[in-house]
N, C-alpha and C positions, 0 to 999 in steps of 0.2 A: 402588636400593630402600632401602638403609640411610640415605641422605641424606634421603629423604622421610620416613622414620619418625623420624629424629632431629629434623627440623624440626617434626614433629607434636607431639613431646613437649617442650613448653616450658610455663612456668607459666600463661600466659594461656589457652593451649589447654586445659590440664587443668582450670582453673577454669571456663572456659566450658562444656565438656562436662559437668562435674560439676554445675554449676548447672542446666543444661537437663535433665539426667537426673533430678536430685532433684525439680525442679518437675514434670516429667512423672509421676514416681512419686507425688507428693502429690496431683496432680489425679486420677490413675487410682484412688487409694485413697479419694478423696473428702475428704481433709483440707483441701484448698484448692479454691476455685472457679477456673475458667479465667479469669474476668475480673480476678481479683487477680494472676494469674501473667503474663498477656500483656505488660504493660509491662516487667517484669523480664527476661523472655526476649528481648524485642525489643531492649532496651538492651544486654544481654550479647552477643547475636549480631551486632548492628550494630557494636559496638565491636570484636569479633573480626575481622569482615570489613574494617572500616576500617583496622585496623592491618595486616592482610595486604595490602591494596591499596596502602598507603603504602610498604611495603617493596619491592613489585614495581616 
């Protein structure tokens, strides 16, 4: 369990989750439109999973 938690806490994971969370917050409050956010979130999440798959 501790190994999984330690692997979760690395810089790219924190940055990806922070970016997605912030963008969801901006869309929910109406400060940004979803069409402006989708490319950014797609890029961040696809990078996150591509790096995870290459390590495996």
